[in-house]
C-alpha atoms as an extended CHARMM CRD file, in Angstrom:
* protein
*
       303  EXT
         1         1  UNK       CA             85.6470000000      101.5350000000       73.0790000000  PROA      1               0.0000000000
         2         2  UNK       CA             88.4160000000       99.0060000000       73.4380000000  PROA      2               0.0000000000
         3         3  UNK       CA             88.7850000000       95.4100000000       74.5200000000  PROA      3               0.0000000000
         4         4  UNK       CA             88.6870000000       94.4020000000       78.1610000000  PROA      4               0.0000000000
         5         5  UNK       CA             91.9000000000       94.8810000000       80.1140000000  PROA      5               0.0000000000
         6         6  UNK       CA             92.2930000000       91.9340000000       82.5200000000  PROA      6               0.0000000000
         7         7  UNK       CA             92.8370000000       91.9690000000       85.3750000000  PROA      7               0.0000000000
         8         8  UNK       CA             91.2140000000       95.2590000000       86.3150000000  PROA      8               0.0000000000
         9         9  UNK       CA             91.7130000000       96.8290000000       89.7460000000  PROA      9               0.0000000000
        10        10  UNK       CA             88.1940000000       97.9610000000       90.5980000000  PROA      10              0.0000000000
        11        11  UNK       CA             89.2390000000       98.8920000000       94.1200000000  PROA      11              0.0000000000
        12        12  UNK       CA             91.7570000000      101.4120000000       92.8050000000  PROA      12              0.0000000000
        13        13  UNK       CA             89.1490000000      102.8270000000       90.4280000000  PROA      13              0.0000000000
        14        14  UNK       CA             86.6230000000      103.2840000000       93.2410000000  PROA      14              0.0000000000
        15        15  UNK       CA             89.2230000000      104.8790000000       95.5040000000  PROA      15              0.0000000000
        16        16  UNK       CA             89.8970000000      107.4130000000       92.7500000000  PROA      16              0.0000000000
        17        17  UNK       CA             86.3030000000      108.1230000000       91.7240000000  PROA      17              0.0000000000
        18        18  UNK       CA             84.3900000000      107.9540000000       95.0010000000  PROA      18              0.0000000000
        19        19  UNK       CA             86.0050000000      111.0860000000       96.5310000000  PROA      19              0.0000000000
        20        20  UNK       CA             84.9350000000      113.0780000000       93.4560000000  PROA      20              0.0000000000
        21        21  UNK       CA             81.3950000000      111.8070000000       93.8770000000  PROA      21              0.0000000000
        22        22  UNK       CA             81.4220000000      112.5600000000       97.6130000000  PROA      22              0.0000000000
        23        23  UNK       CA             82.5940000000      116.1110000000       96.9340000000  PROA      23              0.0000000000
        24        24  UNK       CA             79.7220000000      116.6880000000       94.5200000000  PROA      24              0.0000000000
        25        25  UNK       CA             77.2670000000      115.0690000000       96.9320000000  PROA      25              0.0000000000
        26        26  UNK       CA             78.3970000000      117.2960000000       99.7700000000  PROA      26              0.0000000000
        27        27  UNK       CA             77.9110000000      120.3200000000       97.5130000000  PROA      27              0.0000000000
        28        28  UNK       CA             74.3710000000      119.2000000000       96.7250000000  PROA      28              0.0000000000
        29        29  UNK       CA             73.5340000000      118.7230000000      100.3990000000  PROA      29              0.0000000000
        30        30  UNK       CA             75.0410000000      122.1220000000      101.2260000000  PROA      30              0.0000000000
        31        31  UNK       CA             72.7290000000      123.7080000000       98.6820000000  PROA      31              0.0000000000
        32        32  UNK       CA             69.7590000000      121.9480000000      100.2400000000  PROA      32              0.0000000000
        33        33  UNK       CA             70.8270000000      123.2340000000      103.6640000000  PROA      33              0.0000000000
        34        34  UNK       CA             70.4090000000      126.7910000000      102.4200000000  PROA      34              0.0000000000
        35        35  UNK       CA             66.8330000000      126.1030000000      101.3350000000  PROA      35              0.0000000000
        36        36  UNK       CA             65.2090000000      124.0950000000      104.1320000000  PROA      36              0.0000000000
        37        37  UNK       CA             64.5290000000      124.4720000000      107.8690000000  PROA      37              0.0000000000
        38        38  UNK       CA             67.2070000000      123.2690000000      110.2820000000  PROA      38              0.0000000000
        39        39  UNK       CA             65.3610000000      120.0880000000      111.2460000000  PROA      39              0.0000000000
        40        40  UNK       CA             65.1350000000      119.0370000000      107.6010000000  PROA      40              0.0000000000
        41        41  UNK       CA             68.7610000000      120.0070000000      107.0220000000  PROA      41              0.0000000000
        42        42  UNK       CA             69.9220000000      117.5950000000      109.7330000000  PROA      42              0.0000000000
        43        43  UNK       CA             67.7230000000      114.7760000000      108.4850000000  PROA      43              0.0000000000
        44        44  UNK       CA             68.9270000000      115.2610000000      104.8990000000  PROA      44              0.0000000000
        45        45  UNK       CA             72.5260000000      115.2070000000      106.0600000000  PROA      45              0.0000000000
        46        46  UNK       CA             71.8700000000      111.9900000000      107.9860000000  PROA      46              0.0000000000
        47        47  UNK       CA             70.0600000000      110.2800000000      105.1290000000  PROA      47              0.0000000000
        48        48  UNK       CA             72.3570000000      111.2950000000      102.2800000000  PROA      48              0.0000000000
        49        49  UNK       CA             75.8750000000      111.5300000000      103.6600000000  PROA      49              0.0000000000
        50        50  UNK       CA             75.9780000000      108.3040000000      105.6590000000  PROA      50              0.0000000000
        51        51  UNK       CA             78.4430000000      105.7500000000      104.3430000000  PROA      51              0.0000000000
        52        52  UNK       CA             77.2060000000      104.0540000000      101.1790000000  PROA      52              0.0000000000
        53        53  UNK       CA             78.4160000000      102.2360000000       98.0780000000  PROA      53              0.0000000000
        54        54  UNK       CA             77.4450000000      105.1350000000       95.7550000000  PROA      54              0.0000000000
        55        55  UNK       CA             76.8290000000      102.4640000000       93.1210000000  PROA      55              0.0000000000
        56        56  UNK       CA             74.3850000000      104.5180000000       91.0620000000  PROA      56              0.0000000000
        57        57  UNK       CA             76.6210000000      107.5630000000       90.5590000000  PROA      57              0.0000000000
        58        58  UNK       CA             79.5710000000      105.2320000000       89.9730000000  PROA      58              0.0000000000
        59        59  UNK       CA             77.6240000000      103.4830000000       87.2140000000  PROA      59              0.0000000000
        60        60  UNK       CA             76.7160000000      106.8530000000       85.7090000000  PROA      60              0.0000000000
        61        61  UNK       CA             80.3400000000      108.0060000000       85.6730000000  PROA      61              0.0000000000
        62        62  UNK       CA             81.5110000000      104.6600000000       84.2560000000  PROA      62              0.0000000000
        63        63  UNK       CA             78.9200000000      104.6840000000       81.4660000000  PROA      63              0.0000000000
        64        64  UNK       CA             79.8130000000      108.2790000000       80.6120000000  PROA      64              0.0000000000
        65        65  UNK       CA             83.4910000000      107.3960000000       80.2470000000  PROA      65              0.0000000000
        66        66  UNK       CA             82.7520000000      104.1400000000       78.3940000000  PROA      66              0.0000000000
        67        67  UNK       CA             80.7680000000      106.1140000000       75.8070000000  PROA      67              0.0000000000
        68        68  UNK       CA             83.5130000000      108.6770000000       75.2560000000  PROA      68              0.0000000000
        69        69  UNK       CA             82.5660000000      111.3930000000       77.7670000000  PROA      69              0.0000000000
        70        70  UNK       CA             85.5030000000      113.4670000000       78.9960000000  PROA      70              0.0000000000
        71        71  UNK       CA             84.1980000000      116.2640000000       81.2310000000  PROA      71              0.0000000000
        72        72  UNK       CA             85.6310000000      116.1510000000       84.7760000000  PROA      72              0.0000000000
        73        73  UNK       CA             82.3390000000      117.6040000000       86.0190000000  PROA      73              0.0000000000
        74        74  UNK       CA             80.3370000000      114.4210000000       85.4310000000  PROA      74              0.0000000000
        75        75  UNK       CA             80.0000000000      113.7470000000       89.2130000000  PROA      75              0.0000000000
        76        76  UNK       CA             77.8090000000      116.8640000000       89.4190000000  PROA      76              0.0000000000
        77        77  UNK       CA             75.2880000000      115.0440000000       87.2400000000  PROA      77              0.0000000000
        78        78  UNK       CA             75.8470000000      111.5890000000       88.7280000000  PROA      78              0.0000000000
        79        79  UNK       CA             74.9190000000      112.6010000000       92.2750000000  PROA      79              0.0000000000
        80        80  UNK       CA             71.3430000000      113.3230000000       91.2090000000  PROA      80              0.0000000000
        81        81  UNK       CA             70.9020000000      109.5450000000       91.2090000000  PROA      81              0.0000000000
        82        82  UNK       CA             72.2570000000      109.1910000000       94.7390000000  PROA      82              0.0000000000
        83        83  UNK       CA             69.8420000000      111.8660000000       95.9570000000  PROA      83              0.0000000000
        84        84  UNK       CA             66.9050000000      109.8590000000       94.6040000000  PROA      84              0.0000000000
        85        85  UNK       CA             68.3300000000      106.6740000000       96.0750000000  PROA      85              0.0000000000
        86        86  UNK       CA             68.7950000000      108.3190000000       99.4800000000  PROA      86              0.0000000000
        87        87  UNK       CA             65.2130000000      109.6190000000       99.5130000000  PROA      87              0.0000000000
        88        88  UNK       CA             63.9470000000      106.1210000000       98.6720000000  PROA      88              0.0000000000
        89        89  UNK       CA             65.8970000000      104.5820000000      101.5610000000  PROA      89              0.0000000000
        90        90  UNK       CA             64.6640000000      107.2300000000      104.0100000000  PROA      90              0.0000000000
        91        91  UNK       CA             61.0730000000      106.4810000000      103.0460000000  PROA      91              0.0000000000
        92        92  UNK       CA             61.6320000000      102.6990000000      102.8200000000  PROA      92              0.0000000000
        93        93  UNK       CA             62.6900000000      102.6400000000      106.4620000000  PROA      93              0.0000000000
        94        94  UNK       CA             59.4940000000      104.2950000000      107.7410000000  PROA      94              0.0000000000
        95        95  UNK       CA             57.0540000000      102.2600000000      109.8820000000  PROA      95              0.0000000000
        96        96  UNK       CA             54.4670000000      102.2990000000      107.0960000000  PROA      96              0.0000000000
        97        97  UNK       CA             56.9440000000      100.5830000000      104.7860000000  PROA      97              0.0000000000
        98        98  UNK       CA             59.7950000000       98.3440000000      106.0130000000  PROA      98              0.0000000000
        99        99  UNK       CA             59.9370000000       99.7290000000      109.5700000000  PROA      99              0.0000000000
       100       100  UNK       CA             63.7160000000       99.3580000000      109.7420000000  PROA      100             0.0000000000
       101       101  UNK       CA             65.8960000000      100.2510000000      112.6990000000  PROA      101             0.0000000000
       102       102  UNK       CA             69.3270000000      100.2940000000      111.0400000000  PROA      102             0.0000000000
       103       103  UNK       CA             70.6590000000      101.6640000000      107.7690000000  PROA      103             0.0000000000
       104       104  UNK       CA             74.3290000000      101.7140000000      106.7920000000  PROA      104             0.0000000000
       105       105  UNK       CA             75.3750000000      100.7600000000      110.2880000000  PROA      105             0.0000000000
       106       106  UNK       CA             73.4820000000      103.4050000000      112.2370000000  PROA      106             0.0000000000
       107       107  UNK       CA             69.8980000000      104.1790000000      113.2740000000  PROA      107             0.0000000000
       108       108  UNK       CA             67.5950000000      105.0490000000      110.4010000000  PROA      108             0.0000000000
       109       109  UNK       CA             66.7500000000      108.6920000000      109.8060000000  PROA      109             0.0000000000
       110       110  UNK       CA             63.2280000000      108.3550000000      111.1730000000  PROA      110             0.0000000000
       111       111  UNK       CA             64.5380000000      106.7460000000      114.3760000000  PROA      111             0.0000000000
       112       112  UNK       CA             66.7270000000      109.8020000000      114.9250000000  PROA      112             0.0000000000
       113       113  UNK       CA             64.5350000000      112.6590000000      113.6650000000  PROA      113             0.0000000000
       114       114  UNK       CA             61.0230000000      111.2190000000      113.6410000000  PROA      114             0.0000000000
       115       115  UNK       CA             58.6730000000      110.0870000000      110.8950000000  PROA      115             0.0000000000
       116       116  UNK       CA             57.2340000000      113.4830000000      109.9270000000  PROA      116             0.0000000000
       117       117  UNK       CA             60.6280000000      115.1490000000      109.4840000000  PROA      117             0.0000000000
       118       118  UNK       CA             61.9290000000      112.1470000000      107.5480000000  PROA      118             0.0000000000
       119       119  UNK       CA             58.9800000000      112.1760000000      105.1430000000  PROA      119             0.0000000000
       120       120  UNK       CA             59.4770000000      115.8630000000      104.4070000000  PROA      120             0.0000000000
       121       121  UNK       CA             63.2630000000      115.6030000000      104.1900000000  PROA      121             0.0000000000
       122       122  UNK       CA             63.0130000000      112.7080000000      101.7390000000  PROA      122             0.0000000000
       123       123  UNK       CA             60.4510000000      114.5740000000       99.6490000000  PROA      123             0.0000000000
       124       124  UNK       CA             62.7200000000      117.6260000000       99.5350000000  PROA      124             0.0000000000
       125       125  UNK       CA             65.3980000000      115.5140000000       97.8540000000  PROA      125             0.0000000000
       126       126  UNK       CA             63.2160000000      114.8010000000       94.8140000000  PROA      126             0.0000000000
       127       127  UNK       CA             63.1680000000      118.3170000000       93.2980000000  PROA      127             0.0000000000
       128       128  UNK       CA             66.7750000000      118.7940000000       94.4340000000  PROA      128             0.0000000000
       129       129  UNK       CA             67.7530000000      115.7170000000       92.4220000000  PROA      129             0.0000000000
       130       130  UNK       CA             65.9390000000      116.9970000000       89.3300000000  PROA      130             0.0000000000
       131       131  UNK       CA             67.6690000000      120.3760000000       89.6740000000  PROA      131             0.0000000000
       132       132  UNK       CA             71.0540000000      118.6920000000       90.1000000000  PROA      132             0.0000000000
       133       133  UNK       CA             70.4150000000      116.5440000000       87.0350000000  PROA      133             0.0000000000
       134       134  UNK       CA             69.6410000000      119.6190000000       84.9380000000  PROA      134             0.0000000000
       135       135  UNK       CA             72.5880000000      121.6520000000       86.1830000000  PROA      135             0.0000000000
       136       136  UNK       CA             74.9590000000      118.6980000000       86.0230000000  PROA      136             0.0000000000
       137       137  UNK       CA             73.9470000000      117.8860000000       82.4670000000  PROA      137             0.0000000000
       138       138  UNK       CA             74.5640000000      121.4730000000       81.4030000000  PROA      138             0.0000000000
       139       139  UNK       CA             77.8560000000      121.5200000000       83.3100000000  PROA      139             0.0000000000
       140       140  UNK       CA             79.2410000000      118.6600000000       81.2150000000  PROA      140             0.0000000000
       141       141  UNK       CA             78.2800000000      120.5360000000       78.0590000000  PROA      141             0.0000000000
       142       142  UNK       CA             75.1530000000      118.8750000000       76.7080000000  PROA      142             0.0000000000
       143       143  UNK       CA             72.4260000000      120.7710000000       74.8730000000  PROA      143             0.0000000000
       144       144  UNK       CA             69.2160000000      121.8960000000       76.5520000000  PROA      144             0.0000000000
       145       145  UNK       CA             67.3790000000      119.1730000000       74.6300000000  PROA      145             0.0000000000
       146       146  UNK       CA             69.6450000000      116.4620000000       75.9900000000  PROA      146             0.0000000000
       147       147  UNK       CA             69.5190000000      117.9620000000       79.4910000000  PROA      147             0.0000000000
       148       148  UNK       CA             65.7180000000      117.7370000000       79.3840000000  PROA      148             0.0000000000
       149       149  UNK       CA             65.9710000000      114.1220000000       78.2360000000  PROA      149             0.0000000000
       150       150  UNK       CA             68.2810000000      113.3680000000       81.1720000000  PROA      150             0.0000000000
       151       151  UNK       CA             65.8930000000      114.9060000000       83.7090000000  PROA      151             0.0000000000
       152       152  UNK       CA             63.0080000000      112.9820000000       82.1370000000  PROA      152             0.0000000000
       153       153  UNK       CA             65.0380000000      109.7810000000       82.3990000000  PROA      153             0.0000000000
       154       154  UNK       CA             65.6450000000      110.3770000000       86.0940000000  PROA      154             0.0000000000
       155       155  UNK       CA             62.0180000000      111.2060000000       86.8650000000  PROA      155             0.0000000000
       156       156  UNK       CA             60.6920000000      108.2640000000       84.8660000000  PROA      156             0.0000000000
       157       157  UNK       CA             62.9640000000      105.7810000000       86.6360000000  PROA      157             0.0000000000
       158       158  UNK       CA             62.0970000000      107.1970000000       90.0600000000  PROA      158             0.0000000000
       159       159  UNK       CA             58.3450000000      107.3440000000       89.5210000000  PROA      159             0.0000000000
       160       160  UNK       CA             55.3150000000      105.0900000000       89.3240000000  PROA      160             0.0000000000
       161       161  UNK       CA             56.6290000000      103.3210000000       86.2330000000  PROA      161             0.0000000000
       162       162  UNK       CA             59.9090000000      102.5700000000       87.9950000000  PROA      162             0.0000000000
       163       163  UNK       CA             61.1460000000      102.6710000000       91.5810000000  PROA      163             0.0000000000
       164       164  UNK       CA             57.9520000000      103.8820000000       93.2770000000  PROA      164             0.0000000000
       165       165  UNK       CA             55.8880000000      101.3910000000       91.3040000000  PROA      165             0.0000000000
       166       166  UNK       CA             58.2180000000       98.6530000000       92.4850000000  PROA      166             0.0000000000
       167       167  UNK       CA             57.8450000000       99.8000000000       96.0780000000  PROA      167             0.0000000000
       168       168  UNK       CA             54.0670000000       99.5640000000       95.7310000000  PROA      168             0.0000000000
       169       169  UNK       CA             54.3200000000       96.0230000000       94.3690000000  PROA      169             0.0000000000
       170       170  UNK       CA             56.7230000000       95.1440000000       97.1690000000  PROA      170             0.0000000000
       171       171  UNK       CA             54.2870000000       96.3170000000       99.8480000000  PROA      171             0.0000000000
       172       172  UNK       CA             51.3540000000       94.5450000000       98.1890000000  PROA      172             0.0000000000
       173       173  UNK       CA             53.3640000000       91.3200000000       98.0590000000  PROA      173             0.0000000000
       174       174  UNK       CA             53.7990000000       91.0650000000      101.8260000000  PROA      174             0.0000000000
       175       175  UNK       CA             52.1890000000       87.8410000000      102.9530000000  PROA      175             0.0000000000
       176       176  UNK       CA             51.9140000000       86.5740000000       99.3570000000  PROA      176             0.0000000000
       177       177  UNK       CA             53.9590000000       83.9970000000       97.4780000000  PROA      177             0.0000000000
       178       178  UNK       CA             55.3090000000       85.2830000000       94.1590000000  PROA      178             0.0000000000
       179       179  UNK       CA             56.6430000000       83.1360000000       91.3600000000  PROA      179             0.0000000000
       180       180  UNK       CA             60.0040000000       83.8720000000       89.7560000000  PROA      180             0.0000000000
       181       181  UNK       CA             58.5680000000       85.9990000000       86.9410000000  PROA      181             0.0000000000
       182       182  UNK       CA             56.5530000000       88.2030000000       89.3090000000  PROA      182             0.0000000000
       183       183  UNK       CA             59.5570000000       88.6070000000       91.5920000000  PROA      183             0.0000000000
       184       184  UNK       CA             61.7380000000       89.6350000000       88.6410000000  PROA      184             0.0000000000
       185       185  UNK       CA             59.1440000000       92.2070000000       87.5320000000  PROA      185             0.0000000000
       186       186  UNK       CA             58.9280000000       93.7170000000       91.0090000000  PROA      186             0.0000000000
       187       187  UNK       CA             62.6810000000       94.1470000000       91.3260000000  PROA      187             0.0000000000
       188       188  UNK       CA             63.2010000000       95.3480000000       87.7520000000  PROA      188             0.0000000000
       189       189  UNK       CA             61.0990000000       98.3040000000       88.8820000000  PROA      189             0.0000000000
       190       190  UNK       CA             62.1050000000       98.7580000000       92.5210000000  PROA      190             0.0000000000
       191       191  UNK       CA             65.8670000000       98.2730000000       92.1090000000  PROA      191             0.0000000000
       192       192  UNK       CA             66.6150000000       97.9040000000       88.4200000000  PROA      192             0.0000000000
       193       193  UNK       CA             64.9250000000      101.0290000000       87.0730000000  PROA      193             0.0000000000
       194       194  UNK       CA             67.2170000000      103.4950000000       88.8480000000  PROA      194             0.0000000000
       195       195  UNK       CA             70.3290000000      101.3970000000       88.2160000000  PROA      195             0.0000000000
       196       196  UNK       CA             69.5040000000      101.2890000000       84.5050000000  PROA      196             0.0000000000
       197       197  UNK       CA             68.7640000000      105.0240000000       84.4670000000  PROA      197             0.0000000000
       198       198  UNK       CA             72.1790000000      105.6450000000       86.0070000000  PROA      198             0.0000000000
       199       199  UNK       CA             73.8000000000      104.0490000000       82.9770000000  PROA      199             0.0000000000
       200       200  UNK       CA             71.4820000000      105.6870000000       80.4620000000  PROA      200             0.0000000000
       201       201  UNK       CA             72.0070000000      109.1430000000       81.9580000000  PROA      201             0.0000000000
       202       202  UNK       CA             75.7830000000      108.7730000000       81.7560000000  PROA      202             0.0000000000
       203       203  UNK       CA             75.5070000000      107.5180000000       78.1970000000  PROA      203             0.0000000000
       204       204  UNK       CA             73.1330000000      110.3050000000       77.1300000000  PROA      204             0.0000000000
       205       205  UNK       CA             75.5020000000      112.8980000000       78.5810000000  PROA      205             0.0000000000
       206       206  UNK       CA             78.3070000000      111.4070000000       76.4900000000  PROA      206             0.0000000000
       207       207  UNK       CA             76.2630000000      111.4150000000       73.2810000000  PROA      207             0.0000000000
       208       208  UNK       CA             76.1900000000      107.6090000000       73.0490000000  PROA      208             0.0000000000
       209       209  UNK       CA             74.9770000000      105.7370000000       69.9920000000  PROA      209             0.0000000000
       210       210  UNK       CA             71.6450000000      103.9270000000       69.9410000000  PROA      210             0.0000000000
       211       211  UNK       CA             73.4790000000      100.5930000000       70.0130000000  PROA      211             0.0000000000
       212       212  UNK       CA             75.3940000000      101.5840000000       73.1310000000  PROA      212             0.0000000000
       213       213  UNK       CA             72.2110000000      102.7940000000       74.8540000000  PROA      213             0.0000000000
       214       214  UNK       CA             70.4570000000       99.5200000000       74.0800000000  PROA      214             0.0000000000
       215       215  UNK       CA             73.4270000000       97.5380000000       75.3870000000  PROA      215             0.0000000000
       216       216  UNK       CA             73.4970000000       99.5530000000       78.5950000000  PROA      216             0.0000000000
       217       217  UNK       CA             69.7490000000       99.0400000000       78.9970000000  PROA      217             0.0000000000
       218       218  UNK       CA             70.2570000000       95.2700000000       78.8560000000  PROA      218             0.0000000000
       219       219  UNK       CA             73.2970000000       95.4780000000       81.1160000000  PROA      219             0.0000000000
       220       220  UNK       CA             71.3980000000       97.5930000000       83.6440000000  PROA      220             0.0000000000
       221       221  UNK       CA             68.4040000000       95.2670000000       83.7820000000  PROA      221             0.0000000000
       222       222  UNK       CA             70.6600000000       92.2820000000       84.3860000000  PROA      222             0.0000000000
       223       223  UNK       CA             72.8270000000       94.0520000000       86.9700000000  PROA      223             0.0000000000
       224       224  UNK       CA             69.7130000000       95.2900000000       88.7670000000  PROA      224             0.0000000000
       225       225  UNK       CA             68.4240000000       91.7370000000       89.2160000000  PROA      225             0.0000000000
       226       226  UNK       CA             71.8830000000       90.4690000000       90.1740000000  PROA      226             0.0000000000
       227       227  UNK       CA             72.1020000000       93.2040000000       92.8150000000  PROA      227             0.0000000000
       228       228  UNK       CA             68.7470000000       92.2630000000       94.3480000000  PROA      228             0.0000000000
       229       229  UNK       CA             69.4960000000       88.5370000000       94.2850000000  PROA      229             0.0000000000
       230       230  UNK       CA             72.7800000000       89.2680000000       96.0620000000  PROA      230             0.0000000000
       231       231  UNK       CA             70.8570000000       91.3380000000       98.6260000000  PROA      231             0.0000000000
       232       232  UNK       CA             68.5550000000       88.3900000000       99.3250000000  PROA      232             0.0000000000
       233       233  UNK       CA             71.5400000000       86.0670000000       99.6840000000  PROA      233             0.0000000000
       234       234  UNK       CA             73.2120000000       88.4600000000      102.1090000000  PROA      234             0.0000000000
       235       235  UNK       CA             69.9840000000       88.8310000000      104.0970000000  PROA      235             0.0000000000
       236       236  UNK       CA             69.8590000000       85.0350000000      104.4280000000  PROA      236             0.0000000000
       237       237  UNK       CA             73.5150000000       84.5140000000      105.3220000000  PROA      237             0.0000000000
       238       238  UNK       CA             74.9790000000       87.6490000000      106.9350000000  PROA      238             0.0000000000
       239       239  UNK       CA             74.5170000000       89.3750000000      110.2840000000  PROA      239             0.0000000000
       240       240  UNK       CA             73.0680000000       92.8130000000      110.9630000000  PROA      240             0.0000000000
       241       241  UNK       CA             76.5220000000       93.9260000000      112.0920000000  PROA      241             0.0000000000
       242       242  UNK       CA             78.1880000000       92.9830000000      108.8180000000  PROA      242             0.0000000000
       243       243  UNK       CA             75.3280000000       94.3200000000      106.6920000000  PROA      243             0.0000000000
       244       244  UNK       CA             74.8330000000       97.5540000000      108.6120000000  PROA      244             0.0000000000
       245       245  UNK       CA             71.0890000000       96.8950000000      108.6180000000  PROA      245             0.0000000000
       246       246  UNK       CA             68.6170000000       94.3610000000      109.9380000000  PROA      246             0.0000000000
       247       247  UNK       CA             67.5180000000       91.8680000000      107.2910000000  PROA      247             0.0000000000
       248       248  UNK       CA             63.7570000000       92.4270000000      107.0880000000  PROA      248             0.0000000000
       249       249  UNK       CA             62.2230000000       90.6440000000      104.0910000000  PROA      249             0.0000000000
       250       250  UNK       CA             61.7830000000       87.2750000000      105.8050000000  PROA      250             0.0000000000
       251       251  UNK       CA             60.4260000000       88.9660000000      108.9320000000  PROA      251             0.0000000000
       252       252  UNK       CA             57.8630000000       90.8300000000      106.8350000000  PROA      252             0.0000000000
       253       253  UNK       CA             56.8460000000       87.6550000000      104.9930000000  PROA      253             0.0000000000
       254       254  UNK       CA             58.1310000000       88.7400000000      101.5860000000  PROA      254             0.0000000000
       255       255  UNK       CA             59.0790000000       86.4280000000       98.7450000000  PROA      255             0.0000000000
       256       256  UNK       CA             62.8440000000       86.4000000000       98.1640000000  PROA      256             0.0000000000
       257       257  UNK       CA             65.0990000000       84.8240000000       95.5750000000  PROA      257             0.0000000000
       258       258  UNK       CA             66.4760000000       82.4960000000       98.2380000000  PROA      258             0.0000000000
       259       259  UNK       CA             62.9290000000       81.4790000000       99.1040000000  PROA      259             0.0000000000
       260       260  UNK       CA             62.0530000000       80.7760000000       95.4670000000  PROA      260             0.0000000000
       261       261  UNK       CA             65.2890000000       79.1560000000       94.2880000000  PROA      261             0.0000000000
       262       262  UNK       CA             67.1000000000       78.0740000000       97.4520000000  PROA      262             0.0000000000
       263       263  UNK       CA             70.4780000000       79.4650000000       98.4320000000  PROA      263             0.0000000000
       264       264  UNK       CA             72.4870000000       77.6050000000       95.7930000000  PROA      264             0.0000000000
       265       265  UNK       CA             69.9210000000       78.3490000000       93.1160000000  PROA      265             0.0000000000
       266       266  UNK       CA             69.9360000000       82.0540000000       93.9830000000  PROA      266             0.0000000000
       267       267  UNK       CA             73.7290000000       82.1510000000       93.6650000000  PROA      267             0.0000000000
       268       268  UNK       CA             73.4280000000       80.5420000000       90.2270000000  PROA      268             0.0000000000
       269       269  UNK       CA             70.7270000000       83.0460000000       89.2070000000  PROA      269             0.0000000000
       270       270  UNK       CA             72.9330000000       85.9740000000       90.2180000000  PROA      270             0.0000000000
       271       271  UNK       CA             75.8680000000       84.6970000000       88.1840000000  PROA      271             0.0000000000
       272       272  UNK       CA             73.6150000000       84.1320000000       85.1720000000  PROA      272             0.0000000000
       273       273  UNK       CA             72.5210000000       87.7740000000       85.3570000000  PROA      273             0.0000000000
       274       274  UNK       CA             76.1660000000       88.8740000000       85.5290000000  PROA      274             0.0000000000
       275       275  UNK       CA             76.8560000000       86.8070000000       82.3980000000  PROA      275             0.0000000000
       276       276  UNK       CA             73.8700000000       88.4490000000       80.6590000000  PROA      276             0.0000000000
       277       277  UNK       CA             75.1600000000       91.8910000000       81.6130000000  PROA      277             0.0000000000
       278       278  UNK       CA             78.6180000000       91.1920000000       80.2110000000  PROA      278             0.0000000000
       279       279  UNK       CA             77.1880000000       89.6220000000       77.0640000000  PROA      279             0.0000000000
       280       280  UNK       CA             75.1400000000       92.7660000000       76.4150000000  PROA      280             0.0000000000
       281       281  UNK       CA             78.3180000000       94.8600000000       76.5070000000  PROA      281             0.0000000000
       282       282  UNK       CA             80.0780000000       92.4660000000       74.1450000000  PROA      282             0.0000000000
       283       283  UNK       CA             77.1970000000       92.6410000000       71.6500000000  PROA      283             0.0000000000
       284       284  UNK       CA             77.6480000000       96.4150000000       71.3020000000  PROA      284             0.0000000000
       285       285  UNK       CA             81.4610000000       96.2270000000       71.5290000000  PROA      285             0.0000000000
       286       286  UNK       CA             81.4440000000       98.1240000000       74.8220000000  PROA      286             0.0000000000
       287       287  UNK       CA             84.6220000000       96.6020000000       76.1900000000  PROA      287             0.0000000000
       288       288  UNK       CA             84.8470000000       98.8860000000       79.2020000000  PROA      288             0.0000000000
       289       289  UNK       CA             86.6900000000       97.1420000000       82.0640000000  PROA      289             0.0000000000
       290       290  UNK       CA             84.9560000000       99.1960000000       84.7490000000  PROA      290             0.0000000000
       291       291  UNK       CA             81.4650000000       98.0830000000       83.7170000000  PROA      291             0.0000000000
       292       292  UNK       CA             82.5650000000       94.4620000000       83.4390000000  PROA      292             0.0000000000
       293       293  UNK       CA             84.1370000000       94.6130000000       86.8920000000  PROA      293             0.0000000000
       294       294  UNK       CA             81.1130000000       96.3520000000       88.4260000000  PROA      294             0.0000000000
       295       295  UNK       CA             78.8300000000       93.5810000000       87.1520000000  PROA      295             0.0000000000
       296       296  UNK       CA             80.8180000000       91.0420000000       89.1470000000  PROA      296             0.0000000000
       297       297  UNK       CA             81.1490000000       93.3760000000       92.1180000000  PROA      297             0.0000000000
       298       298  UNK       CA             77.4040000000       93.5220000000       92.7220000000  PROA      298             0.0000000000
       299       299  UNK       CA             77.3240000000       89.7940000000       93.4900000000  PROA      299             0.0000000000
       300       300  UNK       CA             80.6200000000       89.5860000000       95.3760000000  PROA      300             0.0000000000
       301       301  UNK       CA             80.0780000000       92.5120000000       97.7750000000  PROA      301             0.0000000000
       302       302  UNK       CA             79.7110000000       91.7600000000      101.4650000000  PROA      302             0.0000000000
       303       303  UNK       CA             77.0860000000       94.4000000000      102.3120000000  PROA      303             0.0000000000
């Protein structure tokens, strides 16, 4: 773990790493296609392979490398996180949740294939993600014990104590006014849990030290909040065309960071979380330029 190399070309890094992640993701979807009916196959393809940032697998790969991992097969593990993320978006867009019309610039999966097919297709991704996590962990050379720990990490972050729990709180909060602490708690679960797990899974696969794991935990929590604050800012300032989706939180009477802090205050909050993320890396001497650059990226992105 070395000092930060400035400036760092994150765009070049993403152009190099994203095709490897896409290849592994396509392989995962191809496997699912062999196991499910045709109507689910098409819905899975629509929900998973649409254009996305792939932030969670990118974080996993970056953490793996930052902690000394060297296997070129790490994308096979990292895509398990994207499969969980894709299932969550497919279900989030359903009428019983956010009732969205657009996702990543095109109609949501349920608008194309119907609610019932979308529910089942999203559910099918959950065991597929767990299987991919297990196989990917073994592919990079970890022990069975560590592979089990990685699968547990994924399931814990995706479940009631993480992402799903956050979704429940989000739905309950419609029509209510949350204070800053309650809003942070909601999004630490809904968004932050899977982002943090992405880092922890990469670190576990690399055999990271306890200090590095703790630093990545702190980094992930801060980046998760920064990501959500940036989402709220974009929802308040950007168009559906530029976002590739219809901003929905204000329409559904949800508390947002812009609503709580104002636009300028939300921008300040996001930058404070980025500073916290970078400080956590410094404390454990994790001077990885990719992770530092990704922390800033989450608040500077345009969609």
